[in-house]
C-alpha positions as CSV (number, residue, x, y, z in Angstrom):
1,M,134.0,32.1,48.1
2,D,135.4,33.8,51.3
3,F,136.1,37.5,50.9
4,K,135.8,40.7,52.8
5,I,134.1,44.0,52.0
6,A,135.7,47.2,53.2
7,P,133.6,50.3,52.6
8,S,135.8,53.4,52.2
9,I,134.7,56.2,54.5
10,L,136.2,58.8,52.1
11,A,133.0,58.4,50.0
12,C,130.6,59.0,52.9
13,D,128.5,62.1,53.8
14,F,130.9,63.9,56.2
15,G,128.0,65.8,57.7
16,K,126.7,62.4,58.9
17,I,129.9,60.6,59.6
18,Q,128.8,59.0,62.9
19,E,125.6,57.7,61.3
20,E,127.5,56.4,58.3
21,I,129.9,54.5,60.6
22,E,126.9,53.2,62.6
23,M,125.4,52.0,59.3
24,I,128.6,50.1,58.5
25,N,128.6,48.6,62.0
26,A,125.1,47.2,61.5
27,S,125.8,46.0,57.9
28,A,127.5,42.8,56.6
29,A,130.7,44.8,55.9
30,D,133.9,43.3,57.4
31,W,136.3,46.2,57.6
32,L,136.2,50.0,57.5
33,H,138.7,51.5,55.1
34,I,140.2,54.9,56.1
35,D,142.3,56.8,53.5
36,V,144.8,59.2,55.0
37,M,146.1,61.7,52.4
38,D,148.6,64.5,52.9
39,G,148.3,66.6,49.7
40,V,151.9,65.7,48.9
41,F,152.1,62.0,48.0
42,V,148.6,62.4,46.4
43,P,146.8,65.5,45.3
44,N,144.2,65.5,48.0
45,I,144.0,66.0,51.8
46,S,141.8,63.9,54.0
47,F,142.1,62.9,57.7
48,G,144.7,63.3,60.4
49,Q,145.2,61.2,63.5
50,P,142.5,62.9,65.7
51,I,139.8,62.1,63.1
52,V,141.1,58.6,62.5
53,S,141.0,58.1,66.3
54,K,137.4,59.2,66.5
55,M,136.4,57.0,63.5
56,A,138.2,54.0,65.1
57,E,136.4,54.7,68.4
58,L,133.0,54.6,66.6
59,N,133.9,51.7,64.4
60,A,133.0,48.1,65.5
61,K,134.8,46.5,62.5
62,V,138.5,46.2,61.6
63,S,140.0,49.7,61.1
64,D,141.9,49.4,57.8
65,V,144.1,52.6,57.6
66,H,145.7,53.3,54.2
67,L,148.5,55.9,54.5
68,M,148.9,57.8,51.2
69,I,151.6,60.0,52.7
70,V,155.3,60.8,52.4
71,N,157.6,59.8,55.3
72,P,155.1,57.2,56.7
73,E,157.7,55.9,59.1
74,N,157.2,59.1,61.2
75,Y,153.5,58.3,61.8
76,I,153.2,54.6,62.3
77,Q,152.9,54.5,66.0
78,D,150.6,57.6,66.0
79,F,148.1,55.8,63.7
80,R,148.3,52.6,65.7
81,N,147.6,54.6,68.8
82,A,144.6,56.1,66.9
83,G,143.1,52.7,66.6
84,A,144.4,51.3,63.3
85,D,144.2,47.5,63.1
86,V,145.8,47.3,59.6
87,I,148.3,49.9,58.5
88,T,149.1,50.1,54.8
89,V,152.0,52.1,53.4
90,H,152.9,52.7,49.8
91,Y,155.8,51.0,48.1
92,E,156.5,54.3,46.2
93,A,156.7,56.3,49.5
94,S,159.4,54.3,51.2
95,N,163.1,53.8,50.6
96,H,163.4,51.1,53.3
97,L,160.3,49.1,52.9
98,H,161.4,46.0,54.8
99,R,162.3,48.1,57.8
100,L,158.9,49.9,57.6
101,V,156.9,46.7,57.3
102,H,158.5,45.4,60.5
103,Q,158.0,48.8,62.2
104,I,154.3,48.4,61.6
105,K,154.3,44.8,62.9
106,E,156.1,45.8,66.0
107,T,153.2,48.0,67.0
108,G,150.8,45.0,66.9
109,A,149.1,46.1,63.7
110,E,148.9,44.1,60.5
111,A,151.3,45.4,57.8
112,G,150.1,46.2,54.3
113,V,151.9,47.5,51.3
114,A,150.0,49.4,48.5
115,L,151.1,49.6,44.9
116,N,150.1,52.3,42.5
117,P,148.7,51.3,39.1
118,H,152.0,51.7,37.3
119,T,154.1,49.7,39.8
120,P,154.8,46.1,38.9
121,V,153.7,43.5,41.5
122,E,157.0,41.7,41.0
123,L,158.8,44.4,42.9
124,I,157.5,43.2,46.2
125,F,157.8,39.4,45.7
126,D,160.9,39.3,48.0
127,L,158.8,40.8,50.8
128,L,155.6,38.7,50.5
129,E,156.5,36.5,53.5
130,D,156.8,39.6,55.7
131,I,153.6,41.4,54.5
132,D,150.1,40.6,55.8
133,L,148.3,42.4,52.9
134,V,149.1,43.8,49.5
135,C,146.7,46.6,48.4
136,L,146.6,47.0,44.6
137,M,145.4,50.4,43.6
138,S,143.0,49.9,40.7
139,V,142.7,53.7,40.2
140,N,145.3,56.5,40.5
141,P,145.2,57.3,44.3
142,G,143.9,60.6,45.6
143,F,140.2,60.8,44.7
144,G,137.2,58.5,44.9
145,G,134.7,57.8,42.2
146,Q,137.2,56.8,39.5
147,K,136.8,54.0,37.0
148,F,138.5,50.7,37.6
149,I,141.7,50.0,35.6
150,Y,141.1,46.5,34.1
151,K,144.9,45.8,33.8
152,T,144.7,45.3,37.5
153,L,143.1,41.9,36.9
154,D,146.3,40.6,35.4
155,K,148.3,42.0,38.3
156,I,146.0,40.2,40.8
157,K,146.6,36.9,39.0
158,R,150.4,37.3,39.0
159,L,150.5,38.3,42.6
160,K,148.2,35.4,43.7
161,D,150.3,32.9,41.7
162,E,153.4,34.0,43.6
163,I,151.6,33.9,47.0
164,V,150.4,30.4,46.3
165,K,153.8,29.3,45.0
166,I,155.7,30.3,48.2
167,N,152.8,29.4,50.5
168,A,152.6,32.9,52.0
169,G,149.6,34.0,54.1
170,T,149.4,37.4,52.4
171,I,146.0,38.6,51.3
172,I,145.2,40.8,48.4
173,E,143.1,44.0,48.7
174,I,141.8,45.9,45.7
175,D,141.1,49.6,46.1
176,G,139.4,51.8,43.5
177,G,136.4,51.6,41.2
178,V,135.1,48.4,42.8
179,G,131.4,47.6,42.5
180,L,128.8,45.0,41.7
181,Q,129.6,45.4,38.0
182,N,133.2,44.1,38.3
183,M,133.7,42.4,41.7
184,E,133.1,38.9,40.4
185,A,136.0,39.2,38.0
186,I,138.2,40.8,40.7
187,L,137.5,38.0,43.1
188,K,137.9,35.2,40.6
189,A,141.3,36.7,39.7
190,G,142.4,36.1,43.3
191,A,141.4,39.1,45.5
192,D,140.5,38.7,49.1
193,V,139.4,42.2,50.3
194,L,137.4,44.7,48.2
195,V,137.5,48.4,49.1
196,A,134.2,49.9,48.0
197,G,133.6,53.6,48.3
198,S,131.2,55.3,45.9
199,S,129.5,52.1,45.0
200,V,128.4,51.7,48.6
201,F,127.9,55.2,50.0
202,K,126.4,56.7,46.8
203,S,123.9,53.9,46.3
204,E,120.3,54.4,47.2
205,D,120.5,51.8,50.0
206,P,124.1,51.3,51.2
207,T,123.2,48.5,53.6
208,A,121.4,46.6,50.9
209,T,124.3,47.1,48.5
210,I,126.8,45.7,51.0
211,E,124.5,42.7,51.5
212,R,124.3,42.1,47.7
213,M,128.1,42.3,47.5
214,K,128.5,39.8,50.3
215,N,126.0,37.4,48.8
216,L,127.4,37.6,45.3
217,F,128.1,33.9,45.0
218,S,125.0,32.7,47.0
219,S,122.7,30.5,45.1
């Protein structure tokens, strides 16, 4: 089974952020997930453009930037200039999502749309052919270390069925509470990219944990 692992830098030791990114570079991880939070859309504050720019400079993987912010349309070009390869915005944060998706694509980045746990996946079915990635939040956004919401598995299946039905190229990313204990069920439901924060960075050996994740289905 082909899938990607995207460690979330939000869970790293910020006192060793360069070493943490170098560890990801040397690991079997595919992407680096960077959460941008403004303290308004979610009850936490994380990184601005200068920090994202430095992370992207150090990062040898795909820079997967997740904007948990209000008025994301004002910052798309800034984050693309900072090095974002994938820019994901929230369905709940935009009144003009179609326009915003195409604004992202016009910068040359891939466009993602994230849905909070309470938001039905059916609300973005009309946009699937325009979206490169759908990020299903499997915890309430804002903080790492939360438990996976298992109703997400049903959302993944419904979303995957629609993607297959219309023959779209959209991939499904799952963000929140993902680890070795549940990733098989998540992948079998139809996910393509797994964001793993605490399960990677809080483990005794993050590199070995990523390797175990990538080799989950190896005989």
